C-alpha positions in Angstrom: -6.7 20.9 12.9 -8.3 24.4 12.8 -5.8 27.1 11.3 -5.9 30.8 11.3 -6.4 32.4 7.7 -3.4 33.4 5.9 -1.9 34.5 2.6 -2.1 32.3 -0.2 0.9 30.8 -1.8 0.2 32.6 -5.1 0.1 36.0 -3.4 3.3 35.0 -1.4 5.1 34.4 -4.5 3.6 37.6 -6.2 4.9 39.8 -3.3 8.5 37.9 -3.4 8.8 38.6 -7.0 7.8 42.1 -6.7 10.2 42.7 -3.5 12.9 41.1 -5.5 12.6 43.6 -8.6 12.3 46.4 -6.1 15.4 45.6 -4.0 17.0 45.1 -7.6 16.0 48.4 -8.7 17.1 50.2 -5.6 20.4 48.4 -5.6 20.9 49.6 -9.4 20.1 53.3 -8.1 22.6 52.9 -5.4 25.2 51.8 -7.6 24.5 54.7 -10.0 24.8 57.2 -6.8 28.2 55.6 -5.6 29.9 55.2 -8.8 28.7 57.9 -10.7 26.8 61.0 -9.0 29.1 61.4 -6.2 31.9 62.2 -8.5 30.2 64.9 -10.0 30.8 68.5 -8.7 27.9 69.9 -6.6 26.4 73.3 -7.7 23.2 73.7 -5.4 22.9 77.3 -6.7 23.3 76.4 -10.3 26.3 78.8 -11.0 27.3 78.9 -14.5 30.4 77.8 -16.0 30.6 74.4 -14.0 29.7 71.4 -15.9 28.4 68.6 -15.3 26.3 69.7 -12.3 25.4 67.1 -9.8 22.5 69.5 -8.4 20.9 69.4 -11.9 21.6 65.8 -12.4 20.0 64.7 -9.2 16.7 66.9 -9.8 16.6 65.4 -13.2 17.4 61.8 -12.4 15.4 61.7 -9.2 11.9 61.8 -10.7 12.8 59.2 -13.5 14.3 57.1 -10.8 11.1 57.3 -8.8 9.1 56.4 -11.9 11.2 53.5 -12.9 11.1 52.1 -9.2 7.1 52.5 -9.3 7.0 50.8 -12.9 9.1 47.8 -11.4 6.9 47.6 -8.4 3.6 47.3 -10.4 5.4 45.3 -13.0 6.6 42.8 -10.4 3.1 42.5 -8.9 1.3 42.0 -12.2 4.0 39.7 -13.6 4.3 37.7 -10.3 0.8 37.1 -10.0 0.7 35.8 -13.6 3.7 33.8 -13.2 2.8 32.3 -10.0 -0.7 31.3 -11.4 1.0 29.5 -14.3 3.6 27.8 -12.3 1.0 26.6 -9.5 -1.7 25.4 -11.9 -0.6 21.8 -11.5 -0.6 22.1 -7.9 -4.3 23.2 -8.3 -5.2 20.3 -10.2 -3.4 17.9 -7.6 -5.6 19.9 -5.0 -8.9 19.4 -6.9 -7.9 15.6 -7.3 -7.3 15.1 -3.6 -10.7 16.9 -2.8 -12.3 14.5 -5.2 -10.7 11.4 -3.8 -11.4 12.9 -0.2 -15.3 12.9 -1.3 -15.0 9.1 -1.8 -14.2 9.0 -5.7 -11.0 7.0 -6.2 -11.4 6.6 -9.9 -10.3 10.2 -10.8 -6.7 10.4 -12.2 -4.8 13.7 -12.9 -2.8 12.5 -15.9 -0.9 15.7 -16.0 0.6 16.3 -19.3 3.9 18.0 -20.1 7.7 17.3 -19.5 8.8 15.8 -16.4 9.4 18.0 -13.5 8.5 18.4 -9.7 4.7 18.6 -10.3 4.6 15.9 -12.8 6.6 13.6 -10.4 4.0 14.4 -7.6 0.9 14.1 -10.0 2.3 10.8 -11.2 3.0 9.4 -7.5 -0.7 10.9 -6.8 -2.2 8.9 -9.6 -0.2 5.5 -8.5 -1.5 6.1 -4.9 -5.1 6.7 -5.9 -4.7 3.4 -8.1 -3.4 1.4 -5.2 -6.1 2.9 -2.9 -9.0 2.0 -5.3 -7.6 -1.5 -5.6 -7.2 -2.0 -1.8 -10.7 -0.3 -1.2 -12.3 -2.8 -3.8 -10.3 -5.5 -2.3 -11.7 -4.6 1.2 -15.4 -4.5 0.0 -15.0 -7.7 -1.6 -13.7 -9.2 1.4 -16.2 -7.9 3.6 -18.9 -9.2 1.5 -17.3 -12.7 1.3 -16.8 -12.7 5.1 -20.3 -11.5 5.9 -21.6 -14.6 3.7 -19.3 -17.0 5.2 -20.1 -15.9 8.7 -23.8 -15.7 8.0 -24.2 -19.4 6.9 -23.2 -21.3 10.1 -25.4 -18.7 12.1 -28.1 -19.4 9.8 -27.6 -23.3 10.2 -27.5 -22.7 14.0 -30.7 -20.7 14.2 -32.3 -23.3 11.9 -31.1 -26.2 14.1 -32.5 -24.4 17.4 -36.1 -23.6 15.5 -36.3 -27.4 14.5 -35.5 -28.5 18.2 -38.1 -25.8 19.7 -40.6 -27.2 17.4 -39.9 -30.7 17.8 -39.1 -31.6 21.6 -38.7 -35.3 20.7 -35.7 -34.7 18.4 -32.5 -36.5 19.5 -30.6 -33.9 21.5 -27.3 -35.6 21.3 -27.3 -35.3 17.4 -28.6 -31.8 18.0 -25.7 -30.6 20.0 -23.0 -32.3 18.0 -24.3 -30.5 14.9 -24.6 -27.2 16.8 -20.9 -27.9 18.2 -19.5 -28.4 14.4 -21.3 -25.5 13.2 -20.1 -23.3 16.3 -16.4 -24.6 15.6 -16.5 -23.6 12.1 -17.6 -20.0 13.0 -14.8 -19.7 15.7 -12.3 -20.8 13.0 -13.4 -18.5 10.7 -13.3 -15.6 13.2 -9.8 -16.7 14.5 -8.7 -16.7 10.7 -10.1 -13.3 10.0 -8.2 -12.1 13.0 -5.1 -13.7 11.9 -5.4 -12.0 8.6 -6.1 -8.7 10.0 -3.0 -8.9 12.3 -0.9 -10.1 9.2 -2.2 -7.0 7.2 -1.2 -4.6 10.0 2.3 -6.1 10.5 2.5 -5.2 13.9 4.5 -8.1 15.4 8.1 -8.5 17.3 10.6 -9.7 14.9 13.0 -12.7 15.8 15.2 -14.9 13.9 13.2 -18.1 13.2 14.4 -21.2 11.5 12.0 -22.3 8.8 13.2 -25.8 8.7 12.2 -26.2 12.3 8.8 -24.7 11.5 8.2 -27.2 8.4 9.1 -30.2 10.8 6.5 -29.1 13.3 4.0 -28.4 10.9 4.5 -32.0 9.1 4.4 -33.6 12.6 1.2 -32.0 13.6 -0.4 -33.0 10.2 1.2 -36.3 9.7 -2.1 -38.1 11.0 -4.1 -36.3 8.3 -1.7 -37.2 5.5 -1.8 -40.8 6.8 -5.4 -40.9 6.9 -5.3 -40.0 3.2 -2.5 -42.3 2.5 -0.5 -39.3 1.3 3.3 -39.1 1.5 4.7 -36.3 3.5 8.2 -35.3 3.1 10.5 -32.5 4.5 13.8 -32.0 3.0 16.3 -29.1 2.9 18.6 -27.4 5.6 18.2 -24.2 8.0 16.7 -21.3 6.6 16.5 -18.3 9.0 14.0 -15.6 8.5 13.4 -12.5 10.4 9.5 -12.4 11.8 6.9 -13.6 14.2 7.3 -17.2 15.0 3.6 -17.6 15.4 2.6 -15.9 12.0 5.3 -18.0 10.1 4.1 -21.3 11.8 0.7 -20.8 10.7 1.9 -19.7 7.2 3.7 -23.1 6.9 1.0 -25.0 8.4 -1.6 -23.6 6.2 0.6 -24.4 3.0 1.1 -28.0 4.2 -2.6 -28.6 5.0 -3.5 -27.1 1.8 -1.2 -29.2 -0.2 -2.7 -32.3 1.6 -6.5 -31.5 1.3 -6.1 -30.5 -2.6 -4.1 -33.6 -3.2 -5.1 -36.9 -4.9 -7.8 -39.1 -3.1 -4.9 -41.6 -2.3 -1.3 -42.2 -3.2 -0.2 -38.6 -3.5 2.8 -36.8 -2.3 3.5 -33.5 -0.5 7.4 -32.3 -0.5 8.2 -29.5 1.9 11.8 -28.1 1.1 13.6 -25.3 3.1 17.0 -23.6 2.0 19.1 -20.5 2.3 19.6 -18.7 -1.1 22.1 -15.8 -0.3 20.2 -13.4 1.8 16.9 -14.9 1.2 15.2 -17.7 3.0 13.2 -20.0 0.8 10.3 -22.2 1.6 8.9 -24.5 -1.0 5.8 -26.7 -0.8 4.8 -29.0 -3.8 2.0 -31.1 -4.0 0.4 -33.6 -6.7 -3.0 -33.4 -7.4 -5.4 -32.3 -10.3 -4.6 -30.1 -12.9 -5.2 -26.3 -12.4 -6.3 -24.0 -15.1 -3.8 -21.3 -15.6 -6.4 -18.7 -14.9 -7.4 -20.1 -11.5 -3.9 -20.0 -10.0 -3.9 -16.2 -9.4 -7.1 -16.1 -7.4 -6.3 -18.8 -5.0 -4.6 -16.3 -2.9 -7.9 -14.3 -2.7 -10.2 -14.8 0.5 -12.8 -17.7 0.5 -11.3 -19.0 -2.9 -11.0 -22.8 -2.9 -9.2 -24.8 -5.6 -11.4 -27.6 -6.4 -15.1 -28.8 -6.0 -14.0 -31.8 -3.9 -12.2 -29.6 -1.5 -15.4 -27.6 -0.8 -17.1 -30.6 0.8 -14.1 -31.7 2.5 -14.4 -31.7 6.3 -10.7 -30.4 6.4 -10.9 -27.9 3.6 -11.0 -25.1 6.1 -12.9 -21.7 5.6 -11.1 -20.6 2.3 -8.5 -18.2 4.1 -5.5 -20.5 4.1 -3.6 -19.0 1.1 -5.1 -15.7 2.0 -3.4 -15.8 5.0 -0.2 -17.1 3.7 -0.2 -14.1 1.4 -0.8 -11.6 4.2 2.1 -13.1 6.3 4.5 -13.0 3.3 3.5 -9.6 2.6 3.9 -8.6 6.2 7.3 -9.9 6.3 8.4 -8.0 3.2 8.7 -11.4 1.0 7.4 -12.9 -2.2 4.8 -15.6 -2.8 4.7 -17.5 -6.3 2.1 -20.1 -7.1 3.0 -22.3 -10.2 0.7 -25.2 -11.3 2.6 -28.4 -12.1 2.3 -29.8 -15.5 1.2 -33.2 -14.1 -1.3 -31.7 -11.8 -1.0 -30.2 -8.3 0.8 -27.0 -7.2 4.0 -25.6 -6.4 4.3 -22.6 -3.9 7.2 -20.7 -3.0 7.7 -18.3 -0.4 10.9 -16.0 -0.2 11.6 -14.1 3.0 14.4 -11.9 3.8 17.1 -13.9 5.6 19.0 -13.4 9.0 22.5 -14.4 9.9 
């Protein structure tokens, strides 16, 4: 918002220093007058034989006091200007860094030297904020690029199918409609996943008490046909674990974890175990599945958008759009929880979500 021009902080501090010195000098003169000069006999005519003489002392003391006051005022202005400049120099560095960041450059860091004080603390906090912003912007740019690529693929396929149908009127329309329906369904699923991911990142939802064990049973019941189709054993164990949050988002979190465990499992004969428990003030959800061995360096990237764990899952009809664990991470973070991914020694993955519990 526009503001009227005013005095700079440096000038305000300078005037404050000079005013303080002037007031201190005036008080000193007042003390001299009250406790010294008023007890000296007055002799305005300068009669001899009366000593000391207030009249003579005042005439001698007043010019010197005026010069001293003028010196204090000038000294306060000059000294205050220099001292204020030295004290506000770190603030100038922070301001320059803020302008640089406002211009779009987030790689700049202040890295202020010297001992710890309020300005150094502000500088360190600003550097930390710039680091987080740079990481967040880079992640958003990477996400936007991946999202654009993923959305462009089904649209390009749909356009190709329509061009083929226009050039070849004798082509089977039933097959064309079926393929267009599959492509359109994938595009809708991707769009809904992107919207859900955005909603989780914003964290705008009504918080209620939700039992994770009930959500685990509901997700297992929904995905049981998929598990049976792949001959995978799906077990739900544990007890009640109440967490505060959105029932819809938490259900999607559990469902994504279970579906991910089924899809990224052995071709047949694998197992998926969903366990819930209350650990003090924390509600814990663990989803463990068998499968191929995962390289340790791959595990941290699984929660990135559009990352898929295995090549087999990339061509799987139930592999999703590559946002499953990214949505899980977003939902857990929106509920102030933590998410841990640990590769199993025999193959597969153990995912542990910890959320703040409710009574």
